[in-house]
C-alpha positions, 0 to 999 in steps of 0.5 A: 557385383550387382547392386541390390535394390531396396524394396519400395516398402523400405524406402517408404519407412525411411521417408516416414522416419525422417519426417517424424524426426524433423517434426519432433526436432521442431517441437523440441525447439519451441516447447519440449527442451532445446531453446524452450522459450517460456513465458516468465509468468507461466504458461506454454510455449511462446508464439513466434514473433513475440520476443519469447512471451507466451501470455495474453496480448491485445485488447482487454477492458479494465474496470474498477469496483469501488467497495467499502473495506468493512462490508463490501458495499458499493461506494460513491466516490467524488472525482476519482482518477484511474489511469492505466499504463502498459508494461511500465510506469508512464508508458501509454497512459489511458484514462479509465472509468470505473465502469470499464475502458478498453486498453491494448497491451503489446507482447513487449509489455510481457503481460504487465500493467500499472493502474494508478488509483486516486479515490477522490476527495472523500475516500482513502484506498486501503492498500493491503486489503486491496492487494488481498482482494486481487490475486493478480496484483504483484505489488503496490508502488508509489511514484510521482508519475504525473509530476505534481510533487506527490507520489501516486498509488499504482498497483502493478498487475499481472495480466498475462493469464487474463485470456488467450490470444485469438479468443472470441471474447474480449477479456475483462479485468475488474480491480476490487478497490477497497475504500474507506470514507474520509472522516477528519473534521470531528476528531477530539480528545478527552484532555487528561487532567494534570498529574502530580509527580513527587521528588523521587524518580518515577514513571508516569503513564499519560493516556489520551482518548481520541474519538470522533470517527463515524462507523465504516469511516476512518483517517490516516495517521502519518506522524506521532511525536511528543514535545516537552518544555524541557531542553535535554533528555534526562534533566527532569524527564525522559520519554519512554514507551508509547502504545496505540490501541483502538480504531483498528490499530494496535501498535507499540514503541518501546522508546522514541524512534528519534529524539531531538534536544537543544539549549532552550526550553521546548527543544526536547522531543520524541518522534515515534511514527517518524518518516521523512515523507510524512506529508504524503499518503504512503505505505508507512502510515497508520489506517485508523478505521472504525467498523460497525458496532465498534467503539469510537475510541483510540487510546494513546498511552505514553510512559514518562520517566521523571523526577521533579524539584520544588516548583517544577512544572513539566509539560508533555504534548501529544502531536498526531498528524492526520492526512486527508485524501488530498494530503492536507494536514490536521494536527491533533494536540493536547498538553498534560502538566506534570507538577511536583505538588 
């Protein structure tokens, strides 16, 4: 039987169909199902040779806008230090100037950069306000990256969508750093008068008023505790709730987070703001900040349950530790006496 020849037009259709099928198969491999190598930070298909990363890599400029937390006005810092690390803390450090410095990120960095921020000797960084002002910040990290014995503040930043590979313009990322002026030298309290306590159990409230902050400035409180001249809790005194209000703070403790006791007078104490790394500027500190046209006052109210006998003289001492921008400590202390007559 003679073999039938297919018309030329049919061969053309077959060839075109095969070519189209191969094209769709290749496209499926890179971005429409199948392997589908995706950018972990969002975006389209990965560029071959980038290890599955499809975001931006290459040169970009990192800059810092130093702004006041209260009104956004420009701040003039003293000896600030900014350092950029690409991909991981400590990798490829580049010193950054506030006006802008070029850095280079590679595909293996996956669009991640860390910016270490030391705002100098006269300012603090408001960490939460900085995070809110910069949507690309993924988290704030504390790490002793420079080995000086103190943890430094670093912001982890997603730079994957900062631009397109091969675009004509160099991308610029400007961190809006929210700062407040350091003001620790003039802090004082009103030295409350002695209080009379009877011979029946009662709860007395001792209130201290602290002042001395300038407008648009503040300080960092890292530790709050109360000491007494007693030995054990419950002999004549028990420390109960403590309340802070003013200078932008509203914080209440129903009782001390930790108490200590001992065998001699002065051993009984209660710790309210209590953290192991209280000598450093960490995320668990309290920011005391005075806004424009805001009262220069922070009130500390302590509840003390007590019962005195004849000639008893109790003492409660407030202790507030303030850190400056270089982690130097300033202690605010005041003693109030509780007498039976």
